[in-house]
Structures are given as C-alpha cells and as structure tokens.
MIPA-90687 format. One line per field, with one value per residue (C-alpha): residue number from 0; residue in one letter; chain; x, y, z. Coordinates in nm, 2 decimals. Layout:
N
miba [NUM	...]
torpa [A	...]
drense [A	...]
c1 [X	...]
c2 [Y	...]
c3 [Z	...]
***
This chain:
375
miba [0	1	2	3	4	5	6	7	8	9	10	11	12	13	14	15	16	17	18	19	20	21	22	23	24	25	26	27	28	29	30	31	32	33	34	35	36	37	38	39	40	41	42	43	44	45	46	47	48	49	50	51	52	53	54	55	56	57	58	59	60	61	62	63	64	65	66	67	68	69	70	71	72	73	74	75	76	77	78	79	80	81	82	83	84	85	86	87	88	89	90	91	92	93	94	95	96	97	98	99	100	101	102	103	104	105	106	107	108	109	110	111	112	113	114	115	116	117	118	119	120	121	122	123	124	125	126	127	128	129	130	131	132	133	134	135	136	137	138	139	140	141	142	143	144	145	146	147	148	149	150	151	152	153	154	155	156	157	158	159	160	161	162	163	164	165	166	167	168	169	170	171	172	173	174	175	176	177	178	179	180	181	182	183	184	185	186	187	188	189	190	191	192	193	194	195	196	197	198	199	200	201	202	203	204	205	206	207	208	209	210	211	212	213	214	215	216	217	218	219	220	221	222	223	224	225	226	227	228	229	230	231	232	233	234	235	236	237	238	239	240	241	242	243	244	245	246	247	248	249	250	251	252	253	254	255	256	257	258	259	260	261	262	263	264	265	266	267	268	269	270	271	272	273	274	275	276	277	278	279	280	281	282	283	284	285	286	287	288	289	290	291	292	293	294	295	296	297	298	299	300	301	302	303	304	305	306	307	308	309	310	311	312	313	314	315	316	317	318	319	320	321	322	323	324	325	326	327	328	329	330	331	332	333	334	335	336	337	338	339	340	341	342	343	344	345	346	347	348	349	350	351	352	353	354	355	356	357	358	359	360	361	362	363	364	365	366	367	368	369	370	371	372	373	374]
torpa [M	T	G	I	R	I	Q	Q	T	L	V	A	L	A	V	G	A	L	L	A	L	P	A	L	P	Q	E	P	I	P	S	P	Q	Q	A	G	S	T	A	H	M	Q	G	E	A	E	Q	G	A	M	P	A	R	P	P	Q	P	E	K	L	T	A	G	L	T	T	M	A	S	G	T	I	V	R	R	D	P	D	S	F	V	L	R	E	D	K	G	R	D	L	L	V	K	L	T	D	S	T	Q	V	R	E	K	K	S	N	P	F	R	S	A	R	H	Y	Q	A	T	Q	L	L	R	G	L	S	L	E	V	E	G	K	A	D	D	A	G	A	L	V	A	R	K	I	R	F	T	A	S	D	Y	K	V	A	R	N	V	D	E	R	V	M	V	V	E	G	R	V	G	S	A	E	T	R	L	A	E	G	E	Q	N	A	Q	R	M	S	G	Q	I	S	E	L	S	A	V	A	N	T	A	R	G	G	A	Q	A	A	Q	Q	S	A	D	Q	A	Q	Q	T	A	D	R	A	L	T	A	V	R	A	T	N	A	R	I	S	E	I	D	D	Y	T	P	A	R	S	A	T	I	H	F	K	V	N	S	A	A	L	S	S	E	A	K	A	Q	L	D	E	L	A	E	Q	A	R	S	D	K	G	F	V	I	Q	V	Q	G	F	A	S	S	D	G	G	K	E	Y	N	R	R	L	S	E	R	R	A	E	A	V	V	R	Y	L	A	E	D	R	D	I	P	L	R	R	I	V	T	P	F	G	Y	G	D	A	R	P	V	A	D	N	G	T	R	Q	G	R	Q	E	N	R	R	V	E	L	T	I	L	V	S	K	G	L	T	A	S	Q	D	I	T	S	D	P	S	T	T	S	S	N	T	G	K	N	P	Q]
drense [A	A	A	A	A	A	A	A	A	A	A	A	A	A	A	A	A	A	A	A	A	A	A	A	A	A	A	A	A	A	A	A	A	A	A	A	A	A	A	A	A	A	A	A	A	A	A	A	A	A	A	A	A	A	A	A	A	A	A	A	A	A	A	A	A	A	A	A	A	A	A	A	A	A	A	A	A	A	A	A	A	A	A	A	A	A	A	A	A	A	A	A	A	A	A	A	A	A	A	A	A	A	A	A	A	A	A	A	A	A	A	A	A	A	A	A	A	A	A	A	A	A	A	A	A	A	A	A	A	A	A	A	A	A	A	A	A	A	A	A	A	A	A	A	A	A	A	A	A	A	A	A	A	A	A	A	A	A	A	A	A	A	A	A	A	A	A	A	A	A	A	A	A	A	A	A	A	A	A	A	A	A	A	A	A	A	A	A	A	A	A	A	A	A	A	A	A	A	A	A	A	A	A	A	A	A	A	A	A	A	A	A	A	A	A	A	A	A	A	A	A	A	A	A	A	A	A	A	A	A	A	A	A	A	A	A	A	A	A	A	A	A	A	A	A	A	A	A	A	A	A	A	A	A	A	A	A	A	A	A	A	A	A	A	A	A	A	A	A	A	A	A	A	A	A	A	A	A	A	A	A	A	A	A	A	A	A	A	A	A	A	A	A	A	A	A	A	A	A	A	A	A	A	A	A	A	A	A	A	A	A	A	A	A	A	A	A	A	A	A	A	A	A	A	A	A	A	A	A	A	A	A	A	A	A	A	A	A	A	A	A	A	A	A	A	A	A	A	A	A	A	A	A	A	A	A	A	A	A	A	A	A	A	A	A	A	A	A	A	A	A	A	A	A	A]
c1 [7.22	6.96	7.22	7.45	7.18	7.09	7.45	7.50	7.18	7.30	7.64	7.47	7.23	7.51	7.72	7.41	7.34	7.69	7.64	7.30	7.44	7.18	7.23	7.39	7.12	7.18	7.25	7.31	7.63	7.96	8.23	8.56	8.73	8.48	8.50	8.88	8.86	8.61	8.84	9.13	8.93	8.83	9.20	9.27	8.97	9.12	9.46	9.31	9.12	9.44	9.47	9.77	10.04	10.04	10.34	10.61	10.70	11.02	11.32	11.49	11.86	11.93	11.98	11.82	11.60	11.29	10.96	10.70	10.33	10.06	9.77	9.75	9.67	9.73	9.71	9.88	9.88	10.23	10.28	10.11	10.19	10.20	10.15	10.30	10.15	10.41	10.31	10.59	10.49	10.67	10.64	10.60	10.66	10.50	10.67	10.56	10.75	10.56	10.38	10.04	9.89	9.66	9.79	9.59	9.54	9.41	9.71	9.50	9.43	9.65	9.68	9.47	9.65	9.55	9.61	9.80	9.48	9.31	9.55	9.29	9.31	9.25	9.39	9.61	9.90	10.26	10.52	10.87	11.12	11.43	11.49	11.59	11.82	11.53	11.45	11.13	11.05	11.04	10.79	10.88	10.60	10.28	10.05	9.71	9.41	9.09	8.90	9.12	9.06	8.68	8.69	8.93	8.69	8.40	8.62	8.73	8.38	8.28	8.58	8.50	8.15	8.27	8.54	8.29	8.06	8.36	8.47	8.12	8.12	8.46	8.33	8.03	8.24	8.47	8.17	8.05	8.38	8.39	8.04	8.16	8.46	8.24	7.99	8.28	8.40	8.04	8.01	8.34	8.22	7.87	8.03	8.23	7.91	7.70	7.96	7.98	7.60	7.53	7.84	7.94	7.60	7.53	7.28	7.57	7.78	7.50	7.46	7.82	7.82	7.54	7.71	8.03	7.83	7.68	8.03	8.16	7.88	7.94	8.32	8.26	8.01	8.26	8.53	8.29	8.19	8.55	8.63	8.34	8.43	8.79	8.67	8.44	8.73	8.86	8.73	8.72	8.65	8.30	8.28	8.44	8.39	8.60	8.49	8.66	8.71	8.78	9.13	9.19	8.85	8.70	8.34	8.12	7.96	7.61	7.75	7.98	7.67	7.48	7.77	7.78	7.41	7.44	7.73	7.55	7.25	7.47	7.65	7.33	7.25	7.57	7.61	7.91	8.03	8.28	8.37	8.74	8.79	9.12	9.18	9.43	9.55	9.73	10.08	9.96	10.05	10.32	10.34	10.20	9.92	9.82	9.82	9.58	9.37	9.35	9.24	8.97	8.84	8.83	8.66	8.40	8.30	8.28	8.07	7.83	7.79	7.73	7.50	7.31	7.31	7.29	7.60	7.72	8.08	8.16	8.10	8.37	8.74	8.96	8.98	9.33	9.48	9.78	9.84	9.99	10.13	10.00	9.88	9.68	9.76	10.04	10.05	10.23	9.91	9.58	9.37	9.60	9.59	9.21	9.20	9.44	9.21	9.00	8.87	8.86	8.60	8.60	8.32	8.48	8.26	8.33	8.38	8.26	7.92	7.85	7.97	7.68	7.74	7.51	7.70	7.44	7.45	7.60	7.98	8.08	7.88	7.99	8.36	8.34	8.16	8.40	8.69	8.52	8.55	8.23	8.20]
c2 [10.39	10.12	9.85	10.05	10.10	9.73	9.63	9.87	9.74	9.38	9.46	9.64	9.35	9.10	9.29	9.36	8.98	8.91	9.15	9.01	8.81	8.72	8.86	8.62	8.47	8.49	8.13	7.99	8.08	7.88	7.78	7.97	7.70	7.74	8.13	8.11	7.88	8.12	8.42	8.20	8.11	8.48	8.57	8.31	8.45	8.80	8.68	8.49	8.80	9.01	9.12	8.99	9.24	9.33	9.25	9.52	9.68	9.55	9.79	9.89	9.96	10.32	10.53	10.26	10.40	10.18	10.15	9.95	9.87	9.73	9.82	10.06	9.85	10.12	10.50	10.75	11.13	11.15	10.79	10.46	10.09	9.94	9.57	9.46	9.19	8.94	9.00	9.23	9.54	9.87	10.19	10.48	10.84	11.15	11.49	11.83	11.75	11.42	11.42	11.24	11.21	11.00	10.71	10.79	10.57	10.85	11.03	11.33	11.48	11.58	11.37	11.46	11.59	11.46	11.56	11.33	11.32	11.13	10.82	10.59	10.24	9.98	10.20	10.01	10.24	10.26	10.46	10.57	10.70	10.65	10.47	10.68	10.58	10.43	10.19	10.37	10.46	10.84	10.88	11.11	11.01	10.82	10.71	10.54	10.51	10.69	10.36	10.23	10.55	10.52	10.16	10.25	10.53	10.28	10.03	10.30	10.40	10.03	9.98	10.29	10.17	9.82	9.97	10.18	9.90	9.68	9.95	9.96	9.58	9.58	9.85	9.64	9.33	9.51	9.62	9.27	9.14	9.41	9.30	8.94	9.03	9.22	8.94	8.70	8.92	8.93	8.55	8.50	8.71	8.55	8.20	8.24	8.35	8.07	7.80	7.92	7.93	7.59	7.41	7.27	7.10	6.92	7.19	7.44	7.22	7.17	7.54	7.59	7.34	7.52	7.85	7.70	7.57	7.92	8.08	7.83	7.91	8.29	8.26	8.03	8.29	8.57	8.36	8.28	8.64	8.76	8.49	8.60	8.97	8.90	8.70	8.98	9.09	8.73	8.60	8.24	8.13	8.00	7.93	8.04	8.08	8.13	8.34	8.30	8.55	8.55	8.66	9.04	9.08	9.20	9.15	8.92	8.63	8.52	8.21	8.43	8.65	8.34	8.23	8.58	8.57	8.25	8.36	8.68	8.48	8.25	8.55	8.71	8.39	8.45	8.69	8.93	8.83	9.01	8.91	8.90	8.97	8.88	8.92	8.73	8.70	8.46	8.53	8.63	9.00	9.21	9.22	9.58	9.51	9.19	9.36	9.63	9.37	9.17	9.48	9.56	9.20	9.23	9.58	9.43	9.17	9.43	9.66	9.38	9.27	9.63	9.76	9.45	9.23	9.52	9.40	9.70	9.82	9.79	9.41	9.38	9.38	9.60	9.43	9.35	9.25	9.01	9.01	8.69	8.60	8.30	8.09	7.78	7.60	7.58	7.90	7.70	7.53	7.68	7.51	7.64	8.00	7.98	7.86	8.15	8.42	8.44	8.62	8.43	8.52	8.41	8.47	8.53	8.51	8.67	8.40	8.63	8.70	8.34	8.15	7.97	7.93	7.92	8.11	8.05	7.66	7.40	7.46	7.13	7.18	7.53	7.46	7.19	7.42	7.72	7.51	7.45	7.69	7.76	7.56]
c3 [9.51	9.59	9.57	9.80	10.06	10.06	10.10	10.39	10.56	10.52	10.69	10.97	11.03	11.03	11.28	11.49	11.50	11.62	11.91	12.01	12.30	12.57	12.92	13.16	13.40	13.77	13.89	14.23	14.41	14.31	14.55	14.57	14.36	14.07	14.09	14.07	13.76	13.60	13.64	13.50	13.18	13.14	13.14	12.87	12.66	12.68	12.58	12.28	12.17	12.13	11.76	11.55	11.47	11.10	10.89	10.87	10.53	10.37	10.39	10.06	10.01	10.08	9.76	9.54	9.25	9.23	9.04	9.20	9.13	9.35	9.58	9.88	10.19	10.46	10.44	10.68	10.65	10.47	10.36	10.26	10.25	9.90	9.86	9.53	9.32	9.44	9.81	9.92	10.13	10.08	10.29	10.04	10.17	10.01	9.98	9.85	9.52	9.47	9.13	9.13	8.79	8.58	8.38	8.07	7.77	7.54	7.38	7.26	7.60	7.89	8.20	8.51	8.82	9.16	9.52	9.76	9.97	9.68	9.73	9.89	10.03	9.76	9.48	9.23	9.11	8.99	9.20	9.11	9.36	9.56	9.89	10.19	10.48	10.67	10.38	10.27	9.91	9.88	9.59	9.29	9.05	9.11	8.83	8.83	8.59	8.63	8.65	8.93	9.12	9.09	9.22	9.50	9.62	9.64	9.83	10.07	10.15	10.21	10.44	10.65	10.70	10.81	11.04	11.21	11.29	11.41	11.64	11.79	11.83	12.01	12.25	12.34	12.38	12.62	12.83	12.84	12.96	13.23	13.35	13.36	13.57	13.82	13.84	13.90	14.20	14.34	14.31	14.50	14.79	14.81	14.77	15.10	15.29	15.15	15.22	15.59	15.63	15.46	15.59	15.25	15.19	14.87	14.76	14.75	14.54	14.29	14.26	14.20	13.92	13.75	13.78	13.63	13.33	13.28	13.29	13.03	12.80	12.83	12.77	12.47	12.33	12.36	12.18	11.90	11.85	11.84	11.59	11.36	11.38	11.28	10.98	10.84	10.60	10.53	10.20	10.07	9.71	9.66	9.28	8.95	8.57	8.26	7.97	7.63	7.35	6.98	6.84	6.90	7.04	7.38	7.27	7.48	7.29	7.36	7.54	7.75	7.85	7.95	8.17	8.33	8.39	8.57	8.78	8.88	9.00	9.20	9.35	9.48	9.69	9.89	10.18	10.18	9.83	9.60	9.25	9.13	8.76	8.57	8.20	7.99	7.62	7.40	7.27	6.92	6.96	7.14	7.52	7.55	7.31	7.48	7.82	7.69	7.52	7.85	8.04	7.78	7.82	8.20	8.17	7.93	8.18	8.47	8.26	8.17	8.53	8.65	8.37	8.26	8.58	8.84	9.03	9.24	9.16	9.54	9.49	9.22	9.31	9.09	8.75	8.61	8.28	8.28	7.91	7.78	8.13	8.32	8.02	8.10	7.78	7.52	7.30	7.03	6.93	6.80	7.07	7.34	7.22	7.21	7.58	7.67	7.54	7.85	8.16	8.49	8.75	9.11	9.37	9.71	10.02	10.36	10.63	10.91	10.75	10.64	10.94	11.09	11.47	11.76	12.03	12.30	12.26	12.49	12.55	12.41	12.09	12.04	12.09	11.81	11.57	11.61	11.48	11.14	10.84	10.63	10.32]
***
C-alpha cells in the first residue's frame, strides 16, 4: 500500500507541474495587425491540440466462428475492444449467454465463474464466438487466468487515476485558452484607441512588439503542455536484461537474482517506469509443456521483483510466456538451447513524465526543445 500511495503522489505531482503555467503579464497595447496575428496563431494551436481518432476495430466475416486471444484495450457496457498479440483490434460483444470462467491450471478443482462486469481494461484473455452481420465477434466463451485478472485490476485502477488527472488538466487548459481569447479581444479594442491617440508613434510600435512576444511565449507554452499530457501513456524502452535458466527449471540462480537486483535499482531512478516481462523456452520439450515452463519462468521473475525487491505489481506489465517461439539462437545446438532458456525484461519509461522542457522559456528555444524526444 505504501508503494501505491507513493506512485499516486508522483503522478499527481507530475500532472500538477504541467499545469503550473504562469499568468500572462499585462504588456503594452499591440497594433491591430499584431492582434490579428495572435488570434490566427491561437486558432492554429487549437487545431493542433485536437486528439487523434483511435483506430477502428477490424470487421470479421459474418457467420465465421473465431477464437482470439489478446488484451482488452477499451471497455464499454456490453462490449469491449480486444487487441490481439499481432496488433489486430476486434470488437467483442457480450450477451446473457456469454460464459466467463477461469482458465485454470489445477485439474483438481473447478474453474471459477466471473461476471461480465469483471472484464477490465488490460486483462489478457481468450474468447471464442461467432461473427455477427456487423462484423463484431459475439462471445460464447471467455477464459482468463486468476493471475491475469489480478494484474488487470491493478492496471485499471492506475488508468482511472491517470484519466481523472488528465481530465482536470484538459479543463484547466480550456479555461486558459478562453482567457487568452478574451485578452486578445481587449487588446484589439485598446489598440485602436492607442493608435488614434498616439498617431502611430514609435512608442506604440515598441509596445506592440513586446505584446507579440508575450503572446508567442504563451502559445508555445500551451503547445508544450498539450504535448506532454498526450505522452503520459506513451512509453519508450530505457534498458533491458536477460535472465537464463537451467533445463526444465524455473528456479532463479544467484547470478540471475543479482541481475534482477541491479535492474530494480535502475528502475527506481526512472520516473513513470513499468517493467515488461517475457518468458521463453528451448525446443527440448513439447509445445504445451514449453509454454507452461516459459510462463513459470516469467512468474518467478515477477514474484522475485515484487516480494524481494519491493517493485509494486502496478509497475509490472502482465507477464507472458511464449514457449519455444521467438528463439534467439539455433535450437539444434546445446549452446543455442541454453541461450533460448531465458526471460527478457525491459524497463519502459513514460515520455510525458520524463520530458524535460521549460514551457516558460524564450519561444525560439522552447520550439526547438519540444521537437526532441527524451533519451
């Protein structure tokens, strides 16, 4: 619970820092030409801040019986969008006859039954059903493991917290843009009066130039803030490690534990990190056995990180075992099989929380920095 509270506090502080924009100072009155240019640039900023439309789910052939596996990426009351491992998105519809059960590994007990409301974002599952006339997959059976459900529940809680903070950030940005528009109208009216009174004197021109620079800085700050908010859930690989195992074993060696200790310390130095865990096996055994063995190896790594290194489960992406698929060496040799008995770990870091940008700096400096990705 302490780790969860710390993580939530860090997220709140990060989003709060993004919104801590300074109030626009009142500068001398610009000319009508500069006021029109300011309004034009604000319109461009609003167009650039429009969110991209999410990809549409792929439509299946009507009447086709299909079995698919993947992760829930969007959840609606009577349906959800399933993203398969190969990247395809499918719309899955739920009915009163849809069976939602546990995909158990213990043959000596009965499978648990779940409610459709327990299908959460981030849950890895298998679904079997038939495509309807609209191209959606009408689910007949849905299966997932208890460990996947536990991880999905933690992921869903984290996403709800982040979404709430992003919604608050967007509200404050909209209020800031409305204030900028009102100020632009006031500047235009006062500019006409000033130009008439001063007769186009050099002092008025200098005041207009200063006001234009202030408007440019404000617009650049809005663009930079929008970019950072959009990158909160965008992750980039920071570092990785590979853990090797003995034949038919999922036990961690002392060398493997030392590698995990070092990786855990490195992860704690990163803001907004998550750890991706993938298990693999050589081709010594059968396909199903190798798949289960690779899952046990991945789960052993996750358990060590959580229990011995105090890495919160919400910081660990759902572990997955690929069996003897995706070999990195030739399974026909002893050395190659030894290299294939492994677990790969990758530390992923949120771009939005690690981007280092000064949104109140000079416009030319800020615009050059916002085009760079964090290293």
